C-alpha positions as CSV (number, residue, x, y, z in Angstrom):
1,M,107.0,91.7,91.8
2,A,108.9,94.6,91.2
3,V,107.8,98.3,89.9
4,A,110.1,101.0,88.8
5,L,109.2,104.8,89.5
6,Q,110.4,108.0,88.1
7,D,110.6,111.0,89.6
8,K,108.9,113.7,88.3
9,E,111.0,116.5,89.6
10,N,114.1,114.4,88.5
11,P,114.2,112.2,85.8
12,R,117.6,110.7,87.0
13,R,115.8,109.5,90.2
14,F,114.2,106.3,90.5
15,I,112.7,104.1,93.1
16,F,112.6,100.3,92.5
17,W,109.7,99.0,94.7
18,E,110.2,95.2,95.3
19,R,108.1,92.6,96.9
20,Y,109.5,89.7,98.3
21,E,107.8,86.7,100.2
22,D,109.8,86.5,103.3
23,K,113.6,88.3,104.1
24,A,115.4,84.6,103.2
25,A,113.9,85.4,99.7
26,F,115.1,89.1,99.1
27,E,118.5,88.1,100.7
28,Q,118.5,85.0,98.0
29,H,117.8,87.7,95.4
30,F,120.3,90.0,96.5
31,Q,123.2,87.2,96.4
32,A,122.2,86.2,92.8
33,E,124.5,86.9,90.4
34,H,122.6,88.8,87.5
35,T,121.5,91.2,90.7
36,Q,125.1,91.5,91.8
37,R,125.8,92.2,88.2
38,F,123.3,94.9,88.1
39,I,124.6,96.6,91.5
40,N,128.3,96.3,90.7
41,S,127.2,98.2,87.2
42,G,126.9,101.4,89.1
43,L,123.6,102.3,88.0
44,T,122.2,101.4,91.3
45,D,122.7,101.3,94.9
46,L,120.6,99.7,97.9
47,V,119.7,102.9,99.7
48,Q,117.3,101.3,102.0
49,A,115.6,98.3,102.7
50,F,112.9,98.0,105.4
51,E,109.8,95.2,105.9
52,T,106.0,96.5,105.6
53,Q,102.7,95.0,105.9
54,L,100.2,95.3,103.3
55,L,96.8,96.2,104.9
56,I,93.5,95.6,103.3
57,W,89.8,97.1,104.4
58,K,87.8,94.8,106.0
59,K,84.3,96.3,104.9
60,R,82.3,94.2,107.3
61,R,84.5,94.8,110.2
62,R,85.1,98.3,109.2
63,R,89.2,98.2,110.0
64,W,92.3,97.6,108.3
65,R,93.8,93.8,108.7
66,P,97.5,93.1,107.9
67,L,97.4,90.5,104.9
68,R,100.4,89.1,106.4
69,R,103.7,89.3,103.8
70,M,106.7,90.8,103.7
71,T,107.8,93.8,101.1
72,Y,111.0,95.5,100.6
73,S,111.6,98.8,99.1
74,S,114.8,100.0,97.4
75,P,115.7,103.6,96.3
76,R,118.0,105.3,93.8
77,D,118.8,108.5,93.7
């Protein structure tokens, strides 16, 4: 899954939020030929990548619970 976000104050700034099943899928994506072509085009840089967990609200238990998936984000200025 991928989402492109555009900065309202700087329309030349985009953040590409991408979600991968695991770290291996993330690494495989960035080693793929089409991804390398995009990176080498000079249109983007991988500025930051980090692991997060999606929390879902469990109404019955009244607390947040992790969904147990990994996401990575790659903002671009």
